[in-house]
ZAMARGU-4260 file (C-alpha; in steps of 0.2 Angstrom, whole numbers, plus 5000, padded with zeros to 4 digits):
<rodrens>
0) 5919/5659/5074 | 5907/5645/5080 | 5890/5651/5088 | 5892/5656/5106 | 5879/5643/5112
5) 5889/5629/5103 | 5905/5635/5111 | 5896/5635/5128 | 5890/5617/5125 | 5908/5612/5121
10) 5915/5621/5136 | 5904/5614/5149 | 5902/5597/5142 | 5891/5587/5153 | 5891/5598/5169
15) 5878/5610/5162 | 5864/5607/5150 | 5861/5623/5140 | 5842/5625/5137 | 5838/5642/5129
20) 5844/5660/5128 | 5835/5675/5136 | 5833/5691/5126 | 5837/5708/5132 | 5853/5704/5142
25) 5861/5721/5139 | 5879/5720/5142 | 5878/5701/5143 | 5871/5687/5133 | 5861/5676/5145
30) 5858/5657/5144 | 5846/5647/5155 | 5855/5630/5159 | 5853/5616/5171 | 5867/5611/5183
35) 5867/5593/5180 | 5875/5587/5196 | 5864/5598/5208 | 5848/5597/5196 | 5844/5615/5197
40) 5842/5629/5185 | 5855/5642/5183 | 5858/5657/5171 | 5875/5659/5162 | 5879/5677/5158
45) 5893/5679/5145 | 5900/5696/5142 | 5895/5703/5125 | 5909/5699/5113 | 5910/5718/5107
50) 5912/5723/5125 | 5924/5709/5130 | 5936/5715/5117 | 5939/5731/5127 | 5940/5723/5144
55) 5955/5714/5152 | 5948/5696/5157 | 5959/5695/5172 | 5953/5712/5179 | 5935/5707/5175
60) 5937/5691/5184 | 5944/5700/5199 | 5930/5712/5200 | 5917/5698/5199 | 5926/5688/5213
65) 5923/5703/5224 | 5905/5704/5219 | 5903/5685/5222 | 5907/5689/5241 | 5890/5698/5242
70) 5879/5687/5253 | 5862/5695/5256 | 5844/5688/5254 | 5839/5702/5242 | 5854/5700/5230
75) 5855/5687/5217 | 5872/5679/5221 | 5886/5674/5209 | 5890/5655/5210 | 5905/5654/5199
80) 5914/5663/5185 | 5926/5658/5171 | 5930/5661/5153 | 5926/5653/5136 | 5937/5657/5121
85) 5942/5673/5130 | 5924/5678/5134 | 5921/5681/5153 | 5906/5673/5160 | 5898/5671/5177
90) 5884/5659/5183 | 5870/5664/5195 | 5854/5655/5201 | 5839/5655/5190 | 5825/5665/5199
95) 5807/5659/5197 | 5796/5673/5195 | 5796/5689/5184 | 5806/5705/5182 | 5799/5721/5189
100) 5799/5726/5170 | 5786/5713/5167 | 5776/5718/5182 | 5776/5737/5177 | 5770/5731/5159
105) 5753/5726/5167 | 5751/5744/5174 | 5756/5755/5189 | 5759/5747/5206 | 5749/5750/5222
110) 5757/5760/5235 | 5760/5744/5246 | 5768/5735/5232 | 5779/5749/5228 | 5785/5752/5245
115) 5788/5734/5248 | 5799/5732/5233 | 5808/5749/5237 | 5812/5742/5254 | 5820/5726/5248
120) 5830/5735/5235 | 5836/5748/5247 | 5841/5734/5259 | 5851/5726/5245 | 5860/5743/5241
125) 5863/5747/5259 | 5873/5730/5261 | 5882/5732/5244 | 5887/5750/5247 | 5894/5745/5264
130) 5905/5733/5255 | 5911/5747/5243 | 5901/5740/5228 | 5890/5751/5218 | 5878/5743/5206
135) 5878/5757/5192 | 5864/5750/5182 | 5848/5749/5193 | 5833/5747/5182 | 5817/5736/5182
140) 5825/5723/5171 | 5838/5720/5185 | 5825/5719/5199 | 5817/5701/5200 | 5801/5697/5210
145) 5800/5680/5218 | 5786/5677/5230 | 5784/5692/5241 | 5803/5697/5239 | 5812/5708/5227
150) 5830/5703/5222 | 5843/5714/5214 | 5853/5705/5200 | 5868/5710/5189 | 5878/5717/5203
155) 5894/5714/5193 | 5894/5718/5175 | 5894/5737/5175 | 5905/5738/5190 | 5918/5726/5183
160) 5918/5734/5165 | 5919/5751/5172 | 5934/5746/5183 | 5943/5738/5169 | 5940/5754/5159
165) 5947/5765/5173 | 5962/5754/5174 | 5967/5757/5156 | 5959/5741/5148 | 5952/5752/5134
170) 5964/5755/5120 | 5969/5774/5117 | 5955/5782/5106 | 5942/5769/5110 | 5928/5770/5122
175) 5916/5758/5129 | 5901/5767/5121 | 5911/5768/5105 | 5908/5749/5103 | 5889/5752/5105
180) 5888/5747/5123 | 5882/5759/5137 | 5888/5757/5154 | 5871/5760/5161 | 5854/5763/5154
185) 5850/5781/5148 | 5832/5780/5155 | 5839/5777/5172 | 5856/5785/5172 | 5861/5798/5185
190) 5867/5815/5178 | 5885/5812/5184 | 5884/5795/5174 | 5878/5804/5159 | 5892/5816/5160
195) 5904/5802/5162 | 5910/5808/5179 | 5923/5795/5185 | 5919/5800/5203 | 5901/5794/5202
200) 5897/5785/5218 | 5883/5776/5227 | 5871/5791/5225 | 5870/5786/5207 | 5860/5771/5212
205) 5848/5782/5222 | 5844/5792/5207 | 5841/5777/5196 | 5830/5769/5210 | 5821/5786/5210
210) 5817/5784/5192 | 5811/5766/5195 | 5800/5771/5209 | 5792/5785/5199 | 5789/5772/5185
215) 5781/5759/5197 | 5769/5772/5203 | 5765/5781/5186 | 5767/5767/5174 | 5781/5776/5164
220) 5798/5785/5169 | 5799/5804/5169 | 5807/5806/5152 | 5798/5793/5143 | 5798/5791/5124
225) 5814/5801/5120 | 5829/5796/5110 | 5845/5790/5120 | 5853/5807/5116 | 5838/5817/5122
230) 5836/5806/5138 | 5854/5810/5143 | 5851/5828/5140 | 5836/5827/5151 | 5845/5818/5165
235) 5858/5832/5165 | 5847/5847/5164 | 5828/5844/5165 | 5818/5842/5181 | 5805/5828/5181
240) 5787/5833/5183 | 5782/5832/5201 | 5776/5815/5206 | 5760/5822/5214 | 5755/5830/5197
245) 5755/5812/5189 | 5747/5802/5203 | 5735/5809/5217 | 5736/5796/5231 | 5755/5796/5235
250) 5758/5801/5253 | 5769/5817/5255 | 5783/5806/5264 | 5785/5794/5249 | 5783/5808/5236
255) 5797/5818/5244 | 5808/5804/5246 | 5807/5799/5228 | 5809/5817/5222 | 5824/5819/5233
260) 5832/5804/5225 | 5830/5813/5208 | 5840/5828/5213 | 5852/5833/5199 | 5866/5837/5212
265) 5872/5821/5221 | 5874/5831/5237 | 5856/5835/5237 | 5851/5816/5237 | 5849/5805/5252
270) 5866/5801/5260 | 5864/5782/5262 | 5852/5768/5258 | 5849/5765/5277 | 5842/5783/5278
275) 5830/5778/5264 | 5825/5762/5272 | 5821/5771/5288 | 5808/5783/5279 | 5801/5768/5269
280) 5798/5759/5285 | 5788/5773/5293 | 5769/5773/5293 | 5769/5790/5284 | 5776/5782/5268
285) 5760/5772/5266 | 5746/5781/5275 | 5752/5798/5278 | 5744/5814/5271 | 5743/5815/5252
290) 5753/5828/5243 | 5743/5841/5234 | 5748/5845/5216 | 5757/5861/5212 | 5742/5866/5202
295) 5730/5863/5216 | 5741/5873/5228 | 5741/5887/5216 | 5722/5886/5214 | 5721/5887/5233
300) 5732/5902/5234 | 5722/5911/5220 | 5706/5908/5229 | 5713/5914/5246 | 5719/5930/5236
305) 5703/5933/5228 | 5693/5930/5244 | 5705/5943/5253 | 5702/5955/5239 | 5683/5953/5240
310) 5683/5956/5259 | 5694/5971/5257 | 5683/5978/5243 | 5667/5975/5252 | 5675/5984/5268
315) 5680/5999/5258 | 5663/6001/5249 | 5654/5999/5266 | 5665/6012/5273 | 5662/6024/5259
320) 5643/6021/5260 | 5644/6025/5279 | 5653/6041/5275 | 5641/6046/5261 | 5626/6043/5272
325) 5633/6055/5286 | 5638/6069/5274 | 5626/6084/5276 | 5613/6085/5263 | 5617/6068/5255
330) 5602/6059/5248 | 5597/6043/5257 | 5606/6028/5249 | 5595/6017/5237 | 5589/6001/5245
335) 5600/5987/5242 | 5598/5968/5243 | 5612/5958/5249 | 5616/5943/5237 | 5627/5929/5241
340) 5641/5926/5228 | 5637/5914/5214 | 5645/5897/5215 | 5647/5885/5201 | 5636/5870/5203
345) 5647/5855/5198 | 5639/5838/5194 | 5647/5821/5191 | 5642/5809/5177 | 5647/5791/5181
350) 5645/5781/5165 | 5642/5762/5168 | 5658/5752/5169 | 5660/5744/5152 | 5664/5725/5153
355) 5676/5718/5141 | 5670/5700/5138 | 5655/5691/5145 | 5663/5685/5161 | 5666/5704/5166
360) 5648/5709/5166 | 5644/5705/5184 | 5660/5713/5192 | 5657/5728/5181 | 5640/5732/5188
365) 5647/5730/5206 | 5661/5742/5201 | 5649/5755/5195 | 5639/5754/5211 | 5654/5756/5222
370) 5660/5771/5212 | 5643/5780/5213 | 5641/5776/5231 | 5658/5783/5236 | 5653/5799/5227
375) 5636/5800/5234 | 5643/5797/5252 | 5654/5812/5249 | 5639/5823/5245 | 5642/5825/5226
380) 5628/5828/5214 | 5627/5814/5201 | 5620/5818/5183 | 5610/5805/5173 | 5614/5800/5155
385) 5629/5792/5148 | 5633/5803/5132 | 5650/5811/5132 | 5644/5824/5120 | 5632/5830/5133
390) 5645/5835/5145 | 5645/5853/5148 | 5658/5864/5157 | 5651/5861/5174 | 5651/5842/5172
395) 5664/5829/5177 | 5664/5812/5168 | 5670/5796/5175 | 5673/5782/5162 | 5678/5764/5167
400) 5682/5748/5158 | 5684/5731/5166 | 5692/5716/5159 | 5694/5698/5166 | 5705/5684/5162
405) 5703/5669/5173 | 5705/5674/5191 | 5713/5691/5187 | 5704/5707/5182 | 5710/5724/5177
410) 5700/5740/5179 | 5705/5756/5168 | 5697/5772/5174 | 5697/5790/5167 | 5691/5806/5175
415) 5689/5820/5162 | 5680/5837/5159 | 5676/5848/5144 | 5689/5861/5150 | 5706/5858/5141
420) 5715/5866/5156 | 5710/5852/5167 | 5721/5837/5163 | 5713/5820/5161 | 5716/5809/5176
425) 5718/5790/5172 | 5722/5775/5183 | 5723/5756/5182 | 5720/5743/5195 | 5725/5725/5193
430) 5717/5713/5206 | 5712/5695/5209 | 5694/5692/5207 | 5693/5685/5224 | 5699/5702/5231
435) 5685/5711/5221 | 5678/5720/5236 | 5694/5727/5241 | 5697/5732/5223 | 5680/5741/5222
440) 5685/5751/5238 | 5702/5756/5231 | 5696/5761/5214 | 5681/5771/5222 | 5693/5780/5234
445) 5705/5785/5219 | 5690/5791/5208 | 5684/5802/5223 | 5700/5810/5225 | 5702/5813/5206
450) 5684/5820/5205 | 5687/5832/5220 | 5703/5838/5212 | 5694/5841/5195 | 5680/5851/5205
455) 5694/5862/5213 | 5701/5866/5196 | 5684/5870/5188 | 5677/5881/5202
</rodrens>
């Protein structure tokens, strides 16, 4: 059998000029081509031959024709479809920009970026769901970023293939996964998809987008680094760590929305994409009160409990002392000196920001000053010195590096203590050099929140 690219060249002739193949196409092989007549770039997606062998071409084309009717600014449209040597293909516009996968690869996104992308994707899902079309493979690779907009692509492959399977296109004893192709991606697969529930509906897209949102904010999905089998088991049975335990600046409204999308039971997830868009458009999603971590809540409860116990104990002792002093013949009580309960003095050591490369030296010094000023304005005590070995149990250490590449810069910061019970807090901020003032304020505010959380854990 001739090479697929050569077969495409022969099939399209002079109408399309094949330029190169993109990697990581999942259920399709993806080629970038030029539409010669219109002088524009397009992508040609050809169903993987192993998968095409299990699918009725006619049924696949009918499903793709339904998807081609979707017309929405946040959905990459299907321009045309056909087949080459019994392999179904469809053609879509080439989107200039990058995938969300590429953006996440540079570090966690800001709250504003995350909410903006989620709103665009939710608008696309709301439109598609209203037309009865479920994506079934929402993941960062299928979300493209072009300018200030996010677009959802591949609204056809998983839907068309699964429809063909449900209608008997797969031979008896053969399954889609049996040929090495998964209808969906385990890292983002809803529990009902992992269980091969044929009744999985639009709420499976909400679960997948919840995983994507979690990854945008944290830098990795909830069950990162596991085998496909372990991932499917986790999707079915394991609760993801609360978002507030992984990042400290997420507003309660946004955190609750994402965690609700990650409910195992579809009935507990949001009912519609429009409902999610409504929450994302509210001011609370960006600037509402920040969620406290479960550990911080437990710490507060313990402090309240111990305070109440101390008050009760002091009251009891005072009452006993009064009764004893009034008892006939009782000796006078010994003189007592009231002492305030001891509190732990916590200091913060801010190591100078370490520049990576000579062009980062100036911005690094400014970043150090911004962090220190933020902590001082909050009334915190700063310690001198830079040696991590000298950090004792009452010291919080802030370490930061700054790297610059042209007009872009990246700051990496950690807040840590010598107490193994206090988790290391780490964050990353990517910014343009011309926006360094705003970046200094943002990073300083994040460090202050992390330091205050570490102080609460140590006291």
